[in-house]
C-alpha angles and dihedrals in degrees: 000000000000124000113239100201134039119246112253116221118194113224126186094199113079091191090064091055093047094048092046089061096043125059093204110119117212140150094296092063096059093097095048122107099240095211090051090047093055091044089053091051091051097049091047092051090049090052093241096119136028122191114216127187117248121183112237091241089059095047104108093192088071087070088076094053094070117070096207090054091049089052091051092057094040102246096116128077097213 
């Protein structure tokens, strides 16, 4: 069974998106896991994954990084 649409992954770092489309290595790639980088390039070329920019204020996952916010929604024991 083939997948019809690529999976969209929200990324808050625009540099990651730029580098993922350009094979030029420079200083900003020094912290990247090289194997992961090439895997990302491959899945993007195959149309399996698409990175899209998401402003940090719109990133809902950040809600779970702050204890007081977790407490407010009832997902924290303390």
